[in-house]
DOTIBA-279886 format. One record per residue (C-alpha): x, y, z; residue in one letter. Coordinates in nm, 2 decimals, always signed. Layout:
N
px=X; py=Y; pz=Z; aa=A
...
END
This chain:
431
px=+2.31; py=+4.22; pz=-9.67; aa=X
px=+2.27; py=+3.96; pz=-9.40; aa=X
px=+1.93; py=+3.80; pz=-9.36; aa=X
px=+1.73; py=+3.83; pz=-9.04; aa=X
px=+1.74; py=+3.46; pz=-8.99; aa=X
px=+2.12; py=+3.44; pz=-9.01; aa=X
px=+2.15; py=+3.76; pz=-8.80; aa=X
px=+1.95; py=+3.59; pz=-8.53; aa=X
px=+2.17; py=+3.28; pz=-8.54; aa=X
px=+2.49; py=+3.49; pz=-8.52; aa=X
px=+2.36; py=+3.69; pz=-8.23; aa=X
px=+2.24; py=+3.38; pz=-8.04; aa=X
px=+2.58; py=+3.21; pz=-8.10; aa=X
px=+2.77; py=+3.51; pz=-7.97; aa=X
px=+2.55; py=+3.54; pz=-7.67; aa=X
px=+2.58; py=+3.17; pz=-7.59; aa=X
px=+2.96; py=+3.20; pz=-7.59; aa=X
px=+2.94; py=+3.51; pz=-7.36; aa=X
px=+2.70; py=+3.32; pz=-7.12; aa=X
px=+2.93; py=+3.01; pz=-7.11; aa=X
px=+3.22; py=+3.24; pz=-7.02; aa=X
px=+3.02; py=+3.39; pz=-6.75; aa=X
px=+2.92; py=+3.05; pz=-6.61; aa=X
px=+3.29; py=+2.95; pz=-6.61; aa=X
px=+3.38; py=+3.26; pz=-6.41; aa=X
px=+3.08; py=+3.21; pz=-6.18; aa=X
px=+3.18; py=+2.85; pz=-6.11; aa=X
px=+3.54; py=+2.96; pz=-6.03; aa=X
px=+3.42; py=+3.24; pz=-5.80; aa=X
px=+3.15; py=+3.04; pz=-5.63; aa=X
px=+2.91; py=+3.32; pz=-5.69; aa=X
px=+2.69; py=+3.41; pz=-5.99; aa=X
px=+2.72; py=+3.78; pz=-5.89; aa=X
px=+3.08; py=+3.86; pz=-5.98; aa=X
px=+3.30; py=+4.11; pz=-6.17; aa=X
px=+3.14; py=+4.02; pz=-6.50; aa=X
px=+2.78; py=+4.11; pz=-6.40; aa=X
px=+2.81; py=+4.49; pz=-6.44; aa=X
px=+2.92; py=+4.46; pz=-6.80; aa=X
px=+2.66; py=+4.19; pz=-6.88; aa=X
px=+2.38; py=+4.40; pz=-6.73; aa=X
px=+2.46; py=+4.67; pz=-6.98; aa=X
px=+2.59; py=+4.47; pz=-7.28; aa=X
px=+2.32; py=+4.20; pz=-7.31; aa=X
px=+2.04; py=+4.46; pz=-7.35; aa=X
px=+2.25; py=+4.70; pz=-7.56; aa=X
px=+2.43; py=+4.45; pz=-7.79; aa=X
px=+2.19; py=+4.16; pz=-7.80; aa=X
px=+1.83; py=+4.21; pz=-7.68; aa=X
px=+1.76; py=+4.56; pz=-7.82; aa=X
px=+1.93; py=+4.50; pz=-8.15; aa=X
px=+1.72; py=+4.18; pz=-8.18; aa=X
px=+1.41; py=+4.39; pz=-8.13; aa=X
px=+1.53; py=+4.64; pz=-8.39; aa=X
px=+1.59; py=+4.37; pz=-8.64; aa=X
px=+1.25; py=+4.22; pz=-8.60; aa=X
px=+1.09; py=+4.57; pz=-8.66; aa=X
px=+1.32; py=+4.72; pz=-8.92; aa=X
px=+1.54; py=+4.45; pz=-9.04; aa=X
px=+1.92; py=+4.49; pz=-9.08; aa=X
px=+2.12; py=+4.66; pz=-9.36; aa=X
px=+2.46; py=+4.53; pz=-9.25; aa=X
px=+2.67; py=+4.30; pz=-9.46; aa=X
px=+2.74; py=+3.95; pz=-9.35; aa=X
px=+3.11; py=+4.03; pz=-9.28; aa=X
px=+3.03; py=+4.33; pz=-9.07; aa=X
px=+2.76; py=+4.15; pz=-8.86; aa=X
px=+2.98; py=+3.84; pz=-8.81; aa=X
px=+3.28; py=+4.05; pz=-8.72; aa=X
px=+3.11; py=+4.27; pz=-8.46; aa=X
px=+2.95; py=+3.97; pz=-8.28; aa=X
px=+3.26; py=+3.76; pz=-8.30; aa=X
px=+3.45; py=+4.05; pz=-8.14; aa=X
px=+3.20; py=+4.09; pz=-7.86; aa=X
px=+3.23; py=+3.72; pz=-7.78; aa=X
px=+3.62; py=+3.73; pz=-7.80; aa=X
px=+3.66; py=+4.02; pz=-7.56; aa=X
px=+3.45; py=+3.85; pz=-7.29; aa=X
px=+3.62; py=+3.52; pz=-7.34; aa=X
px=+3.96; py=+3.69; pz=-7.31; aa=X
px=+3.85; py=+3.87; pz=-6.99; aa=X
px=+3.74; py=+3.54; pz=-6.83; aa=X
px=+4.05; py=+3.35; pz=-6.95; aa=X
px=+4.29; py=+3.61; pz=-6.80; aa=X
px=+4.09; py=+3.63; pz=-6.48; aa=X
px=+4.08; py=+3.26; pz=-6.43; aa=X
px=+4.45; py=+3.21; pz=-6.53; aa=X
px=+4.59; py=+3.49; pz=-6.31; aa=X
px=+4.77; py=+3.36; pz=-6.00; aa=X
px=+4.60; py=+3.40; pz=-5.66; aa=X
px=+4.91; py=+3.58; pz=-5.54; aa=X
px=+4.84; py=+3.92; pz=-5.39; aa=X
px=+5.03; py=+4.20; pz=-5.58; aa=X
px=+5.17; py=+4.44; pz=-5.32; aa=X
px=+5.17; py=+4.82; pz=-5.38; aa=X
px=+5.44; py=+5.05; pz=-5.23; aa=X
px=+5.19; py=+5.28; pz=-5.05; aa=X
px=+5.07; py=+5.26; pz=-4.69; aa=X
px=+4.71; py=+5.29; pz=-4.59; aa=X
px=+4.49; py=+5.27; pz=-4.28; aa=X
px=+4.12; py=+5.24; pz=-4.19; aa=X
px=+4.04; py=+5.59; pz=-4.07; aa=X
px=+3.80; py=+5.86; pz=-4.18; aa=X
px=+3.58; py=+5.66; pz=-4.41; aa=X
px=+3.26; py=+5.81; pz=-4.27; aa=X
px=+3.39; py=+6.16; pz=-4.25; aa=X
px=+3.53; py=+6.16; pz=-4.61; aa=X
px=+3.20; py=+6.01; pz=-4.73; aa=X
px=+3.00; py=+6.30; pz=-4.59; aa=X
px=+3.26; py=+6.55; pz=-4.73; aa=X
px=+3.24; py=+6.39; pz=-5.08; aa=X
px=+2.86; py=+6.40; pz=-5.06; aa=X
px=+2.86; py=+6.76; pz=-4.95; aa=X
px=+3.11; py=+6.87; pz=-5.22; aa=X
px=+2.91; py=+6.68; pz=-5.48; aa=X
px=+2.60; py=+6.88; pz=-5.38; aa=X
px=+2.77; py=+7.21; pz=-5.36; aa=X
px=+2.94; py=+7.17; pz=-5.70; aa=X
px=+2.62; py=+7.07; pz=-5.87; aa=X
px=+2.38; py=+7.32; pz=-5.70; aa=X
px=+2.49; py=+7.62; pz=-5.92; aa=X
px=+2.41; py=+7.42; pz=-6.23; aa=X
px=+2.07; py=+7.33; pz=-6.09; aa=X
px=+2.00; py=+7.69; pz=-6.01; aa=X
px=+2.10; py=+7.79; pz=-6.36; aa=X
px=+1.85; py=+7.54; pz=-6.51; aa=X
px=+1.60; py=+7.55; pz=-6.23; aa=X
px=+1.30; py=+7.54; pz=-6.47; aa=X
px=+1.40; py=+7.18; pz=-6.56; aa=X
px=+1.43; py=+7.04; pz=-6.20; aa=X
px=+1.13; py=+6.82; pz=-6.27; aa=X
px=+1.28; py=+6.71; pz=-6.60; aa=X
px=+1.65; py=+6.64; pz=-6.54; aa=X
px=+1.70; py=+6.49; pz=-6.88; aa=X
px=+1.68; py=+6.84; pz=-7.02; aa=X
px=+1.96; py=+6.95; pz=-6.78; aa=X
px=+2.16; py=+6.66; pz=-6.91; aa=X
px=+2.11; py=+6.77; pz=-7.27; aa=X
px=+2.20; py=+7.13; pz=-7.20; aa=X
px=+2.52; py=+7.06; pz=-7.01; aa=X
px=+2.70; py=+6.84; pz=-7.26; aa=X
px=+2.96; py=+7.10; pz=-7.34; aa=X
px=+3.13; py=+7.34; pz=-7.10; aa=X
px=+2.99; py=+7.20; pz=-6.78; aa=X
px=+3.23; py=+6.91; pz=-6.73; aa=X
px=+3.38; py=+7.01; pz=-6.39; aa=X
px=+3.03; py=+7.05; pz=-6.23; aa=X
px=+2.87; py=+6.76; pz=-6.40; aa=X
px=+3.13; py=+6.49; pz=-6.39; aa=X
px=+3.32; py=+6.58; pz=-6.07; aa=X
px=+3.00; py=+6.59; pz=-5.87; aa=X
px=+2.91; py=+6.25; pz=-6.01; aa=X
px=+3.24; py=+6.10; pz=-5.92; aa=X
px=+3.22; py=+6.24; pz=-5.56; aa=X
px=+2.87; py=+6.10; pz=-5.52; aa=X
px=+3.00; py=+5.75; pz=-5.62; aa=X
px=+3.29; py=+5.79; pz=-5.37; aa=X
px=+3.05; py=+5.88; pz=-5.10; aa=X
px=+2.85; py=+5.56; pz=-5.16; aa=X
px=+3.16; py=+5.35; pz=-5.17; aa=X
px=+3.31; py=+5.50; pz=-4.85; aa=X
px=+2.99; py=+5.48; pz=-4.64; aa=X
px=+2.95; py=+5.11; pz=-4.73; aa=X
px=+3.29; py=+5.04; pz=-4.56; aa=X
px=+3.20; py=+5.21; pz=-4.23; aa=X
px=+3.04; py=+5.06; pz=-3.92; aa=X
px=+2.77; py=+5.33; pz=-3.92; aa=X
px=+2.41; py=+5.22; pz=-3.88; aa=X
px=+2.20; py=+5.12; pz=-4.17; aa=X
px=+2.00; py=+5.44; pz=-4.13; aa=X
px=+2.31; py=+5.66; pz=-4.18; aa=X
px=+2.42; py=+5.45; pz=-4.48; aa=X
px=+2.07; py=+5.47; pz=-4.63; aa=X
px=+2.06; py=+5.84; pz=-4.60; aa=X
px=+2.40; py=+5.89; pz=-4.77; aa=X
px=+2.32; py=+5.64; pz=-5.05; aa=X
px=+1.97; py=+5.79; pz=-5.10; aa=X
px=+2.10; py=+6.15; pz=-5.12; aa=X
px=+2.38; py=+6.05; pz=-5.36; aa=X
px=+2.13; py=+5.86; pz=-5.58; aa=X
px=+1.89; py=+6.16; pz=-5.57; aa=X
px=+2.17; py=+6.39; pz=-5.68; aa=X
px=+2.28; py=+6.15; pz=-5.96; aa=X
px=+1.91; py=+6.13; pz=-6.07; aa=X
px=+1.91; py=+6.51; pz=-6.11; aa=X
px=+2.20; py=+6.47; pz=-6.35; aa=X
px=+1.94; py=+6.33; pz=-6.60; aa=X
px=+2.14; py=+6.01; pz=-6.69; aa=X
px=+2.00; py=+5.66; pz=-6.65; aa=X
px=+2.35; py=+5.52; pz=-6.63; aa=X
px=+2.44; py=+5.73; pz=-6.33; aa=X
px=+2.17; py=+5.57; pz=-6.11; aa=X
px=+2.23; py=+5.23; pz=-6.25; aa=X
px=+2.59; py=+5.26; pz=-6.14; aa=X
px=+2.48; py=+5.30; pz=-5.78; aa=X
px=+2.28; py=+4.98; pz=-5.81; aa=X
px=+2.59; py=+4.80; pz=-5.95; aa=X
px=+2.81; py=+4.93; pz=-5.67; aa=X
px=+2.57; py=+4.79; pz=-5.41; aa=X
px=+2.56; py=+4.45; pz=-5.59; aa=X
px=+2.94; py=+4.43; pz=-5.61; aa=X
px=+2.98; py=+4.53; pz=-5.25; aa=X
px=+2.75; py=+4.25; pz=-5.14; aa=X
px=+3.00; py=+4.00; pz=-5.29; aa=X
px=+3.34; py=+4.16; pz=-5.28; aa=X
px=+3.29; py=+4.40; pz=-4.98; aa=X
px=+3.08; py=+4.19; pz=-4.75; aa=X
px=+3.23; py=+3.86; pz=-4.87; aa=X
px=+2.90; py=+3.68; pz=-4.96; aa=X
px=+2.83; py=+3.43; pz=-5.23; aa=X
px=+2.52; py=+3.45; pz=-5.44; aa=X
px=+2.36; py=+3.15; pz=-5.61; aa=X
px=+2.20; py=+3.14; pz=-5.95; aa=X
px=+1.84; py=+3.18; pz=-5.83; aa=X
px=+1.91; py=+3.49; pz=-5.62; aa=X
px=+2.12; py=+3.63; pz=-5.90; aa=X
px=+1.83; py=+3.60; pz=-6.14; aa=X
px=+1.61; py=+3.78; pz=-5.89; aa=X
px=+1.87; py=+4.06; pz=-5.85; aa=X
px=+1.91; py=+4.10; pz=-6.23; aa=X
px=+1.53; py=+4.11; pz=-6.27; aa=X
px=+1.51; py=+4.38; pz=-6.01; aa=X
px=+1.79; py=+4.57; pz=-6.18; aa=X
px=+1.60; py=+4.54; pz=-6.52; aa=X
px=+1.30; py=+4.68; pz=-6.35; aa=X
px=+1.50; py=+4.98; pz=-6.23; aa=X
px=+1.63; py=+5.03; pz=-6.59; aa=X
px=+1.27; py=+5.02; pz=-6.73; aa=X
px=+1.16; py=+5.27; pz=-6.47; aa=X
px=+1.45; py=+5.50; pz=-6.56; aa=X
px=+1.36; py=+5.47; pz=-6.93; aa=X
px=+1.00; py=+5.56; pz=-6.84; aa=X
px=+1.11; py=+5.86; pz=-6.63; aa=X
px=+1.36; py=+6.01; pz=-6.87; aa=X
px=+1.23; py=+5.93; pz=-7.22; aa=X
px=+0.93; py=+6.01; pz=-7.44; aa=X
px=+0.84; py=+5.65; pz=-7.52; aa=X
px=+0.54; py=+5.72; pz=-7.74; aa=X
px=+0.18; py=+5.61; pz=-7.70; aa=X
px=+0.15; py=+5.26; pz=-7.83; aa=X
px=+0.35; py=+4.94; pz=-7.75; aa=X
px=+0.53; py=+4.95; pz=-8.09; aa=X
px=+0.63; py=+5.31; pz=-8.05; aa=X
px=+0.77; py=+5.23; pz=-7.71; aa=X
px=+0.97; py=+4.94; pz=-7.85; aa=X
px=+1.10; py=+5.15; pz=-8.14; aa=X
px=+1.21; py=+5.43; pz=-7.89; aa=X
px=+1.39; py=+5.19; pz=-7.66; aa=X
px=+1.54; py=+4.99; pz=-7.95; aa=X
px=+1.72; py=+5.30; pz=-8.07; aa=X
px=+1.96; py=+5.24; pz=-7.79; aa=X
px=+2.09; py=+4.94; pz=-7.99; aa=X
px=+2.29; py=+5.17; pz=-8.22; aa=X
px=+2.62; py=+5.06; pz=-8.07; aa=X
px=+2.64; py=+4.75; pz=-8.29; aa=X
px=+2.46; py=+4.90; pz=-8.59; aa=X
px=+2.70; py=+5.20; pz=-8.61; aa=X
px=+3.00; py=+4.98; pz=-8.57; aa=X
px=+2.88; py=+4.77; pz=-8.87; aa=X
px=+2.83; py=+5.09; pz=-9.06; aa=X
px=+3.19; py=+5.19; pz=-9.01; aa=X
px=+3.30; py=+4.85; pz=-9.14; aa=X
px=+3.07; py=+4.85; pz=-9.44; aa=X
px=+3.16; py=+5.21; pz=-9.54; aa=X
px=+3.53; py=+5.12; pz=-9.55; aa=X
px=+3.62; py=+5.41; pz=-9.33; aa=X
px=+3.98; py=+5.53; pz=-9.38; aa=X
px=+4.22; py=+5.37; pz=-9.13; aa=X
px=+4.31; py=+5.60; pz=-8.84; aa=X
px=+4.61; py=+5.40; pz=-8.71; aa=X
px=+4.52; py=+5.43; pz=-8.34; aa=X
px=+4.46; py=+5.81; pz=-8.34; aa=X
px=+4.10; py=+5.79; pz=-8.22; aa=X
px=+4.19; py=+5.55; pz=-7.94; aa=X
px=+4.47; py=+5.77; pz=-7.82; aa=X
px=+4.26; py=+6.08; pz=-7.83; aa=X
px=+3.97; py=+5.91; pz=-7.64; aa=X
px=+4.21; py=+5.81; pz=-7.36; aa=X
px=+4.41; py=+6.13; pz=-7.33; aa=X
px=+4.28; py=+6.46; pz=-7.47; aa=X
px=+3.91; py=+6.37; pz=-7.40; aa=X
px=+3.98; py=+6.39; pz=-7.02; aa=X
px=+4.13; py=+6.74; pz=-7.03; aa=X
px=+3.87; py=+6.99; pz=-6.90; aa=X
px=+3.77; py=+7.24; pz=-7.16; aa=X
px=+3.85; py=+7.51; pz=-6.90; aa=X
px=+4.22; py=+7.41; pz=-6.94; aa=X
px=+4.19; py=+7.35; pz=-7.31; aa=X
px=+3.94; py=+7.61; pz=-7.45; aa=X
px=+4.01; py=+7.51; pz=-7.81; aa=X
px=+3.96; py=+7.14; pz=-7.75; aa=X
px=+3.77; py=+7.01; pz=-8.05; aa=X
px=+3.43; py=+6.83; pz=-8.01; aa=X
px=+3.52; py=+6.55; pz=-8.24; aa=X
px=+3.78; py=+6.38; pz=-8.03; aa=X
px=+3.81; py=+6.00; pz=-8.03; aa=X
px=+3.49; py=+5.83; pz=-8.13; aa=X
px=+3.32; py=+6.16; pz=-8.18; aa=X
px=+3.52; py=+6.19; pz=-8.50; aa=X
px=+3.30; py=+5.92; pz=-8.64; aa=X
px=+2.99; py=+6.12; pz=-8.54; aa=X
px=+3.14; py=+6.42; pz=-8.73; aa=X
px=+3.15; py=+6.19; pz=-9.04; aa=X
px=+2.83; py=+6.00; pz=-9.00; aa=X
px=+2.60; py=+6.22; pz=-8.78; aa=X
px=+2.73; py=+6.58; pz=-8.82; aa=X
px=+2.39; py=+6.74; pz=-8.75; aa=X
px=+2.35; py=+6.56; pz=-8.41; aa=X
px=+2.71; py=+6.65; pz=-8.32; aa=X
px=+2.67; py=+7.01; pz=-8.41; aa=X
px=+2.34; py=+7.04; pz=-8.23; aa=X
px=+2.52; py=+6.90; pz=-7.92; aa=X
px=+2.21; py=+6.69; pz=-7.85; aa=X
px=+2.38; py=+6.36; pz=-7.79; aa=X
px=+2.55; py=+6.20; pz=-8.09; aa=X
px=+2.51; py=+5.83; pz=-8.14; aa=X
px=+2.77; py=+5.59; pz=-8.01; aa=X
px=+2.98; py=+5.36; pz=-8.23; aa=X
px=+3.08; py=+5.08; pz=-7.99; aa=X
px=+3.37; py=+4.89; pz=-8.13; aa=X
px=+3.34; py=+5.09; pz=-8.45; aa=X
px=+3.61; py=+5.33; pz=-8.31; aa=X
px=+3.86; py=+5.04; pz=-8.28; aa=X
px=+3.77; py=+4.92; pz=-8.63; aa=X
px=+3.83; py=+5.27; pz=-8.76; aa=X
px=+4.17; py=+5.27; pz=-8.59; aa=X
px=+4.29; py=+4.91; pz=-8.65; aa=X
px=+4.08; py=+4.77; pz=-8.93; aa=X
px=+4.04; py=+4.39; pz=-8.92; aa=X
px=+4.29; py=+4.38; pz=-8.63; aa=X
px=+4.04; py=+4.54; pz=-8.40; aa=X
px=+3.94; py=+4.20; pz=-8.27; aa=X
px=+4.30; py=+4.14; pz=-8.17; aa=X
px=+4.32; py=+4.48; pz=-8.00; aa=X
px=+4.00; py=+4.43; pz=-7.80; aa=X
px=+4.09; py=+4.07; pz=-7.71; aa=X
px=+4.42; py=+4.20; pz=-7.57; aa=X
px=+4.23; py=+4.47; pz=-7.39; aa=X
px=+4.00; py=+4.20; pz=-7.24; aa=X
px=+4.31; py=+4.01; pz=-7.12; aa=X
px=+4.45; py=+4.31; pz=-6.95; aa=X
px=+4.12; py=+4.41; pz=-6.79; aa=X
px=+4.07; py=+4.05; pz=-6.67; aa=X
px=+4.41; py=+4.02; pz=-6.52; aa=X
px=+4.39; py=+4.35; pz=-6.34; aa=X
px=+4.04; py=+4.27; pz=-6.21; aa=X
px=+4.18; py=+3.94; pz=-6.06; aa=X
px=+4.47; py=+4.14; pz=-5.91; aa=X
px=+4.25; py=+4.38; pz=-5.73; aa=X
px=+3.99; py=+4.12; pz=-5.63; aa=X
px=+4.27; py=+3.93; pz=-5.46; aa=X
px=+4.39; py=+4.24; pz=-5.29; aa=X
px=+4.04; py=+4.34; pz=-5.17; aa=X
px=+3.99; py=+4.00; pz=-5.01; aa=X
px=+4.30; py=+4.07; pz=-4.79; aa=X
px=+4.28; py=+4.45; pz=-4.74; aa=X
px=+3.90; py=+4.51; pz=-4.73; aa=X
px=+3.98; py=+4.87; pz=-4.83; aa=X
px=+3.76; py=+5.10; pz=-5.04; aa=X
px=+4.06; py=+5.19; pz=-5.25; aa=X
px=+4.08; py=+4.83; pz=-5.38; aa=X
px=+3.70; py=+4.81; pz=-5.41; aa=X
px=+3.70; py=+5.13; pz=-5.63; aa=X
px=+3.95; py=+4.96; pz=-5.86; aa=X
px=+3.74; py=+4.64; pz=-5.87; aa=X
px=+3.43; py=+4.84; pz=-5.96; aa=X
px=+3.62; py=+5.03; pz=-6.23; aa=X
px=+3.76; py=+4.71; pz=-6.38; aa=X
px=+3.42; py=+4.55; pz=-6.36; aa=X
px=+3.30; py=+4.82; pz=-6.60; aa=X
px=+3.10; py=+5.03; pz=-6.35; aa=X
px=+3.12; py=+5.38; pz=-6.50; aa=X
px=+3.27; py=+5.55; pz=-6.19; aa=X
px=+3.41; py=+5.80; pz=-6.44; aa=X
px=+3.08; py=+5.89; pz=-6.62; aa=X
px=+3.21; py=+6.05; pz=-6.93; aa=X
px=+2.99; py=+5.87; pz=-7.18; aa=X
px=+3.23; py=+5.58; pz=-7.26; aa=X
px=+3.48; py=+5.80; pz=-7.44; aa=X
px=+3.79; py=+5.61; pz=-7.32; aa=X
px=+3.93; py=+5.39; pz=-7.04; aa=X
px=+4.06; py=+5.62; pz=-6.77; aa=X
px=+4.29; py=+5.37; pz=-6.59; aa=X
px=+4.54; py=+5.64; pz=-6.47; aa=X
px=+4.25; py=+5.84; pz=-6.32; aa=X
px=+4.12; py=+5.53; pz=-6.14; aa=X
px=+4.46; py=+5.46; pz=-5.99; aa=X
px=+4.49; py=+5.82; pz=-5.87; aa=X
px=+4.15; py=+5.80; pz=-5.70; aa=X
px=+4.26; py=+5.47; pz=-5.53; aa=X
px=+4.58; py=+5.63; pz=-5.41; aa=X
px=+4.38; py=+5.93; pz=-5.28; aa=X
px=+4.15; py=+5.69; pz=-5.08; aa=X
px=+4.45; py=+5.52; pz=-4.93; aa=X
px=+4.61; py=+5.85; pz=-4.84; aa=X
px=+4.30; py=+6.00; pz=-4.67; aa=X
px=+4.25; py=+5.68; pz=-4.47; aa=X
px=+4.59; py=+5.75; pz=-4.30; aa=X
px=+4.51; py=+6.10; pz=-4.18; aa=X
px=+4.50; py=+6.10; pz=-3.80; aa=X
px=+4.53; py=+5.72; pz=-3.78; aa=X
px=+4.71; py=+5.56; pz=-3.49; aa=X
px=+4.83; py=+5.28; pz=-3.70; aa=X
px=+4.92; py=+5.25; pz=-4.07; aa=X
px=+4.98; py=+4.94; pz=-4.27; aa=X
px=+5.18; py=+4.82; pz=-4.56; aa=X
px=+5.03; py=+4.57; pz=-4.80; aa=X
px=+5.01; py=+4.22; pz=-4.64; aa=X
px=+5.29; py=+3.97; pz=-4.67; aa=X
px=+5.04; py=+3.69; pz=-4.75; aa=X
px=+5.12; py=+3.53; pz=-5.08; aa=X
px=+4.77; py=+3.41; pz=-5.17; aa=X
px=+4.42; py=+3.54; pz=-5.12; aa=X
px=+4.15; py=+3.37; pz=-4.92; aa=X
px=+3.79; py=+3.32; pz=-5.03; aa=X
px=+3.66; py=+3.58; pz=-4.79; aa=X
px=+3.79; py=+3.93; pz=-4.68; aa=X
px=+4.05; py=+3.90; pz=-4.41; aa=X
px=+4.04; py=+4.26; pz=-4.30; aa=X
px=+4.06; py=+4.16; pz=-3.94; aa=X
px=+4.41; py=+4.04; pz=-4.00; aa=X
px=+4.51; py=+4.40; pz=-4.08; aa=X
px=+4.28; py=+4.62; pz=-3.87; aa=X
px=+4.35; py=+4.64; pz=-3.49; aa=X
px=+4.07; py=+4.53; pz=-3.27; aa=X
px=+4.01; py=+4.88; pz=-3.14; aa=X
px=+4.06; py=+5.05; pz=-3.47; aa=X
px=+3.84; py=+5.35; pz=-3.52; aa=X
px=+3.90; py=+5.30; pz=-3.89; aa=X
px=+3.54; py=+5.24; pz=-3.99; aa=X
px=+3.40; py=+5.56; pz=-3.85; aa=X
END
């Protein structure tokens, strides 16, 4: 078993590597708010701060190998992302689909209306919990996917689309506020945090502004306050300070459970869990009534937390434990390669967004920046779905448009959005 002192050193070293990678990317981008911020806002508390609190209170039962492996992998994935992002060429990758700048406002209102209409029947069914949305969240884990997740995705699309319009700040505020209120009624803290992250990313990649270190610290502090308020509003934190810390530190189980998989020498699954998490997990239960509950990482819950899984009350997550169960000691290689792919794709779509200034490319940037625009509990990485949504946004922007565009011929991206180069001066596209 690893000592608390050595565990602290390992965690601090891993975190330092992650921060250095972030500073490298920030220097390159000229902004400390960038595509790495959303993942860091989630991962630093979940993988570092909360586990540190847990260790100080309860200690750690993990082996040295498991602890070192998990935190080495976390650092390696972030370093790989930044390396691929920084090494990718500034050349804009063209896509073979036309687009325009029409209907953003209209489609935003349609998405918001549909999101409300889809979710209202569920609210009516559980009306006694309207003042306690967390109970709705607990009661709709199985069998309510179309209402729960589709309404969430539509709410995010409404927020993204309205940001790209020329409507007044009052109209934008109304749409964002209603979408946030609807997401709050879903009972998930992450749903509301995602709206905050979308607004932060838009400030840099949509509006083309750069943010210095001081302002970034202010923004992150405000985001942390939002998270604390969400915890306070959706959790029973206990009476005393220690009980509150214990309740919150339970959210550090991502790393602890991954270490448990390693130390228990779980039988190698040869990629089965990863494949299930990225394919079968996204098929609605209405189309696959016999879909098992233990797909992907939930198979580990079936082995380690069967009572929680059977109770359908929110089984613990395993973080990179699923990849270790699939690939053993090669999990670090798999996740590093995944980081390289995500970093390269993120640079591709950031470059495109600087030129097109289109919500379709912004949606891809948000997805690749780890904003959970597909809020399915981190089961898999739904890249095909993200591409389909982006194509949908490009298609609806052409409906009724006087002019449509192919991707620009420019070979390299500029430092600021150059949408004016594409959009005609009298374009109604941002209405």
